[in-house]
Each structure stands twice: as C-alpha cells, then as structure tokens.
N, C-alpha and C positions, 0 to 999 in steps of 0.2 A: 504494500500500500504506500502511496506517495506521502510525502511529508505534510505537516500541518500547515494551515494558512499563516500568513504573516501576522495577522491579528484577528481575534474573534471576540465579540461581545454578545453575551447571552443573558436572558432573564432567568432567575433561579427556577429550579424544578424541571429543567429540560436536559437532554443529553448534552455531552460536550462536543459531539460531531467531529472529534479529532481523528476518527478512523476513516474519514472520507478522502477520496483522492483529490485534494485541493489543488495540487500542482497541475491538474489537467482541466481544460475547459469543461463546463457541464455537458456540452454537446458531445464529448468524447468519453463520458462515464460508462456508457453501455459496454458490458463485458468486463469492466474494471471495478465495478462497485456492486457487491452482492446485496446491498441494502436497497437498491433501486426497486421501485414499485410502480406498477401500471394502474392509473386511476383515470376516470373520465376527466378530461381537461378541455378548457377553451383554447382559443387561439391566442398567441402571445408574440409580441415583436422581439422578445428576449428569450434566450435559452432557459428552459425550466426543467427541473428534475424533481422527483418525489422519492423520499427515502423512508424506510420503515424501521422504527425503533420500538421493539416490544409491542407491536400492534398499533402504535401511534404513527400516523403519517405526517410528514413535514414536507412543505413545498420550498424549493430553493430556486431563486431567480437570479440569474447572472446579469449584472449591470456594469456600466462604466465605473471607474474609481470614484469613491465617496458618495455615489448616488444611493447605494443601498442603505447607508446610515441615514440619509435624508428621508427616504421613504419609511424607514423603520420609525423614525421620530414622528412622522405624520400619522402613521397607523396607530401608534401609541396614543397620540392626542385624540384621534377620532374614537378610539376605543374608550378612552376616559370620558368622552361625551355620551357614552352608553348608546352608541349607534351600531347598527348591524354591519360588522366588519370582521375580516379574518384577524386572528390573534397574531401579532408580531412577536417572534421568539428571539431573534437576534440578527446580527449582520457580521460579515467578515471582510477582510481585505486579503486578496490573494495575488500571487504572481505566477502566471502560467506561461507556457511556451508562446502564447499569443499576446503576452503582455499583462500589465496590471489590470485587475478587475475587482469588483466587490460583489458580494452575494447577500441577498436578503433571505432570511429564513422565517417562514410563517407556519403556523399550525394548519394543516389541511382541514377544511370544513367538512366534518363528517356528515353523511347522509345528504350530500349536495350533488347537484348536476349542473353542468354548463349549458348555456343556451343552445349550443351546437347539437348536443345530444337530444335536447327536448325538441328542437325543430326537425330533427330527422325522424322522430317518432310518429307512428301512424295516428296517434291520438291527439295530435297538435291542435286540431280545431277545438277540442274540448278545453284546452288549457291556455289558448292564445291570449285571451283577455286577462286571465289571471297573471300570466307572465308579464304582460305589458303594464298592468296595474301595479305589480310589484316593483317594476322599474321606476314608474312615476312616483310611487310612495317612497322609495329609497332616496330619490333625488330631492323630494320635498323635505324629508327628514334631515338630509345633509344641509340644504340651504337654510332651513329654519335655525340651525345651530351655528350658522356662519361658515360652513364648509363649502368652498368652491371646488368642484371636482376637476373641471378642466379637461376631462377625457371620458365622459359618461358614454358607455357603450355596452352592448350585450356581452362582449368578450371580457369585460372587466367586472362581471357580476357572476356569482354563483347563486343557485336557487335551491331552496329547501321546501318540502311539502309542509303545508300549514293548514290542516283541517279542510282539505279539499281544494285549497288554492295554493299559492306560492309566496314565499318570503324571499326577498332579494338581499344579498350580502355583497358589500364592496370588497374586492380582492386586489385592486390596483390603485395606488394613490400617488403615483409618480408625479403627476401634475397638480395635485391638490394644494390648496392654500386655506389657512384658517383665519377668518376675519371675525370682527365683532358681530354677534347675531342681531337680527336676521341678516342674511346676505343682501347687499344692495341690489335693486332691480336690474342695473346694468349687468352685473355679474351673473345674476339668475338668467337673464336673457342669453348671455354667452353660453352658459351651461346647457340651456335648452337647444340652442342652435348647433352646438358641437354634438350633442346627443343625436339630433335629427340627422346630421351629416354622417355620423359614425354608424347608426343603425341602418340607414339606407345603403351604405357601403357594404356592411356585413351581409345584408339580405341579397345584395347583388352578387356577392361571392358565393352564397349558397345556391342562388339561381344558376350561376355559371357552372357550378359543380353538379347541377341536376339534383340538388338535395332540398330544394324549397318546395313544400307541398302546394298543390293547387289551392287557389282561393286566398293566398297571402299576398297582399299588395306591398310591393317594395317601397313605393313612394308615400303611401298613406300611413304606414306603421309609425314612423316618427311623429307624424301629426297627431295620431291617436294618443301617444304617450304625452305629448304636449298638452292636449286637451284634458287628459286625466290629471296631469300635474296642476294645471290652472284651476280646475274644479276643487281639488283637494286643498290647494294653497288658499284659495278664497274662503273656503269653509273654515279653515283653521285660523286665519288672520283677520277675518271680518270683525268690525266693531258694531255694537248695537246701542241704540238709545232707548232707555227704559224710564218709566215713571217711578217715583219713589215707592209707590205701592205695588210695584211689579218686581220686587226683589227676588221672588221665586224664580224669575227667569235667569238669574245668576246660576242657580243650581241646575236648571235645565240646560244651560250652555255648557257647564262643566260636565254634566252627564252625557251630553251629545258628543263631546270631545273624547270622553272616556270610552264611549261605545266605538269610536274610531281607533281606540288603542292608545291615545295620547294622554300622558300625565300632565296635569295643570300645575305649573310652578308659581304662578302669580295671577291675581285678579286685580285689574286696575279700574277704579271708579273716579270719574271726573265730571264736574258740572258741564252740561251741554250748553250750547250757545244761547238757548232761550232762558237759561238760568232756572228752569223748573224741572228739567229732566236730567238724567244721569247717563253719561257715556260709559259703556262697559267694554273693557278690553281684557282679553284673557291671553296669558302667555303660556305656551306649552313647552315642555322640556323634552321628553323622549316618548317613543311609541312602545312602551313596555308596561302599560298600566295593569293589564290583566295577568301578564307574565309574572310581575312582581307580587301581585296579590295572591296568585295561586302558589307561588314558591314560598311566600311568607306563611301561608296556612298549612301547606302540605309537604313542602320540600321537593315538589315535582318541577323539573325544568322542562318548559314547553315553549313553542312559538306562540305569538300573540293571539292568533285566531283559535288555536287549540286551547289556550288558557281561557279565552273568553267563553268557549263552549262549556268547559269544565266548571268555571265559576257560575255560569247560569244554572248548572245542575245543583251546585252547592246552595245557591240562593233558593232554589225550589225545595230542597231538603230542609233548609232553615224554616221556610214557611210551613211545611208539612209537620215538622217537629213542634213548632209553636202551636199549631192548631191541635195536634194530638195531645200535647201536655198542658194546653191551656195556659201557657206562659211564654214570655219572650225567650228566644233561643239565640245565643251568641253565634256569630258566623263561624268562629273557631270551632265550636261544638259541632255545627253542621258539617264543616270541612272534615273533621275527624271521622264522623259517621260515614260520609261519602267515601273517604279514603279506605276505611276498613271494610265496609260492607258493599261498596259498589265498584270502585276503581280497581283495587288490588285483585279481587277474584277474577275480574275480566282480563286484566293484563297478564295474569299468570297463565290463563288458558291461551292467550295470544302469543306467548313467548316464542313458540316455534316459527312464527311468521316474521319476527324481528330480523332485519338484515341491514346491510350497509346503507340502504337508501330509505328505510322505513323505520321510524322510531316507535316505541311503545305508545307515546302520546298520540301519534298520527293514527296508529292502528285502533286505539280506543275511540278516536273521533270517527273513524270509518264505521265502527260498530254503532256509534250513536246515529250516524246517517242511515245505516241499515235499519236500526230500530225505528226511526221516523218513517222510513219507507214501508216497513211491515205494519206499523200502527195505522198509517193512512189507508193501507190496503184492507185492514180488518176493522177499521173504525173503532179502535180501542188501543190503549197502551199495552203493548205486548210484553214490556219489561226487558231488562238488560239480558237476562239469561237466555230467554227465547231468541232474542236478536243475536246473541253471541253464538248460540248453537247453529242457527241458520246461516250466519256469516261464515262460520268455520266449514259447514257442510258445502257451501257454494264456492268458497274461495280457497280453502286450504288444499283441496284436491288438485287444483290447478297451480299450486305454488304461489298464489297471489296473496297479498301484493308482494313484490320482490323484484330482484334484479332480472330474473328470467321472464318476467311478465310485464315489463314496462309498456309494451305496445298493446297489451290486452285490456288493461284497466285504466281508464282516464283518471287524471287527478281530480277533475271536477265533472259534474254532470251538466 
C-alpha cells in the first residue's frame, strides 16, 4: 500500500484512512484498494471513490489543492444550520504522480439514490413531482438560512424515501456561500437561474443517452421547480395583518408552518400603518419540526414526512386514551403507548424487508398507507395487524420493497 497523505484532518469517531493508496490519483485506485465499494452514484466533474470501513461507506472526492478544506468548512457550516446535507468527515492534502491535490471525505448517505438512477426507473412518472418538489424544498431551505448554493443541480443532490415521497440532500457545496439570512432576492434569482440551466443540461444528457422516459419535458422541468420554489417561499415568508382580537391567527400561522415541517424560531408583531391592526411576521428556522418531536418522544430517527405521519398516530392515541380514562393524557404517555404497542410489533415483523434503500420508518409508513387502502376498501378501520399481514403477504413474496424491486413498486401513488 502506498504511503500516507501529506496531511489529513478528521472529525473524531471516524477511521484514520491511512491505509488508502494516497500517492495515487483516485481514478487509479481500482485494483489497488481493497476497500473500494460500488454504490449508486450521480455524475461528478471530479474523480470520486467510495470506501468501506466496517460496513460504513465514505465518499472521497478529489479536488485541486486547498479546495477540499474549503468545501469541508462549508459543509460543516451548513450542517450546523440543521439543513439536509451529507456529513463532512475530513479532508486531506496529497501528492500524486499527477501533482498536488486535496480530497474531501464525507459520510455516504445511507438509503439514498441519485437522480440518474431514479430517472432510469420505469416508475418515474409516479415519483417525478415528488423528486422535483424535493429539489425546490431543499433550495428554499438553503436560501431561507442565507445559503447561496451557486450550483443547484440534480447531480448535486441525493434522494431518500420519505413516506411515499422524497427528501433531497445536498452533497456538493463547492460553490456555496453563507450570507446573513434570508438570502437577498438577487442571489435567490441567480440560484434559480443556475438550477434551471443545470437541470435542462442534465435532462438533455439523459435524452442523448436514450435514458429519459417519454413524457418528461426537458425545457419545462426547471420551470416547474421554479414555480414550486416560489409557491413555497411565498407561503413561508408572507406577512399578515390581523386585528387585535384575531390573535388566534398567530397560532394558526404557526400550525400551518409546522404542518409544512418548518420550526418557528420567532414571531414578530408590529403596528400596521393604520395604527389599529397588527402586522404578523413569522421567522422559520429548519424543516425538522416533526422529526425532532418524534425523536424527543420516542428516540426514532425518521425523515420529516415519516415523522409527521407517526406523530399524527400518537396524537390520535392521546385523544383515545383521554376519552377512555376520562382525563387528560400527556403526549409523552401516548408516545410510549404507541411505541410499545403499535410501532415496535410492526417493525419487528418488517425487519426482513429492511435493506440499503428502505428504512424501518419508511416500511412502517408503507404499512400505514396499506392500512388506509384496506380500510377504505372495507369501510372500516382494519387495524395495524391486519394491514401488516396483508402487506407482508402481497409484498414480501416479491422481495418488495428493496433493491431488486425498485422498478416494480413506485415510491408514490
């Protein structure tokens, strides 16, 4: 094995990576590095390799000197803002036969897929809007917190399943900048224009390779993302004017934002121009409201839409227990009851279906969707166990959901 890099900087709790062939360019590691791993990947303008340490996959991206450290710092900043982004692990300086270089090391995003894989799937028509909405939502989240991406594209995003839809994660921050939030309109406009240009180019490449399914418009897709971005941005940032006796609308506004997944960090009240009404402005922080609520009560880590479905169940149990016991029931008590008597028995039975693409939380949400379908069909609540058994009978035999069935079962209906 070749010698170590000139310098390496790592966050605690990760391997030292010293056994990798650092004196060789990443493009020449094939056959020289037994830790190399094949995973679904998007397109990249730089050499990328994936290595396996005790079952944990790390992504290595080779960059010109000093750029890996810059991107590492940016990813750390974005992560600290609690935004959906890959975890930066470290960076190195190397000297290879091709000259000096730097390498960014990130943690590979488990259970994720690149857009290229999703666009090649037969079920694309079922997930297209979810994928594009996830792109728009990610860009809104970044811009709200003052992050200018500068290179928004399908290639720079990984997607995870989230209760029948998709959650987008930023994986490339080479051109990103962090400003005071929210991002100024001029920079937001630049981000949208760059996104439109990049997405159009990527779809042209798929079409040229014969991999773009019929019915996908190359030139309208970026415009669709723009429209979804503008709708979401306006809903989050709009101000309202209310009367002093309409203070209940403050709680309605907060609840509406929570339903979108956004946490509210500040509520601003200011006298309106007429002096008799109040101007209401709400400042959001991150899009992890239900995720954090669920984790706080149960310790379950889930995507936002998954967590929202589960918290709805917990709220229903809270109401049922209060009625049954004729007294108020704390949400924490309802969460414990749900965890012990509903969630855990279901996920134990689903364990054989968990794979590298499908988490326990996603499988549980699929059972909930199946329960709703059966209940609608029979005009009654069939219950979790009946839905679980029918779900297993229909999907477990085909190996669904999982890696070998990605084209059989759409992410959304």
